[in-house]
Each structure stands twice: as C-alpha cells, then as structure tokens.
N, C-alpha and C positions, 0 to 999 in steps of 0.2 A: 372507321375513324372520319368519315367523310359525313354519316346523319350526324353524329358527334358534334362537327363543328357547325353544320349546319344547325341544329336545334338550337344549340347554343346561343348562334346569332338571333337565332328568330324570338328566344325567350328574351334574352337581353333590348333586341327592339321593341319587344312589348314594354317591355320593365321603362323604359324610355319615355313612351306613350305616354304610360300611365304616370309616370313623375311629370312629365308635360302640363297634364291634366290637375294634377294635384297642385303644382304651380301657379299657375291661371286661378284656380280656385281662391287660393290663399291670398294671393296680389288683388284680385278683388274686393275679398274680405278687405284685407288690412285697410284696402285705399278708400273703402266707403266708412272705415270707423275712422281714418285719420281723417277726412274733409268733414264729416261729423264733427270731430274734437276741434276741426280748425273753425268752425263758423262760433263755438264757444270766446276764442283766443282772437279773432279778426279785428276786433277794434278793443281789445286792450290797449293800455298805455305800457311800453317798454318798462322794466324797472333794471336802471343803469347803476353802475357801480357806486358812483356818488350820489345816490337817490340816500342814500342812508348815513348817519354821521354819529360818532360815539360823543358822549358829553367829556367823557376824561380825556379825549382827545388834545391838546392844548394850537394843533395846529388849525386848516380848514379843510373843506371837505375833500380838497385834491389833495390835502398829505396822505402819506402812508402812515398808518398807525397800527401798534400792535403791542400786546400784553406777554409774548413770550417771554421766554428764560432763554437769556443769551452768552 
C-alpha cells in the first residue's frame, strides 16, 4: 500500500508538470496569434450602435426601432 501511494503521487506530480508545459506552449501560441490579429485592428474605427440607421424608422439615430410582432 505504501508503494502504491508513493507511485500514485509521483505519477500525478509528473502529469502536472506536463500539463503546465502544454499550457505554457498554448499560451505562447495564442498570445502570438492574438497580437498578430491586433495589428490589423489597432487603427480601425469603432462601429457604434448609432452608426447605422434604418430608412423605415420615423425617428432619428438615437430612437429605438423595431419591426418585431408584438
């Protein structure tokens, strides 16, 4: 029983180290991917809620408009 507990602990300690290496590798790849995408959007103008209007709306751009059935 004593050897089982020791081998069990050693096994899970080894798994944790492997998991950390995989997490670090994933984080590095994801960080590089996100930073590459960021370069494309850093100078882009934001699209606001009031940027678009509907011709069928009788109000201005700040009025709520819906064509839903109520």
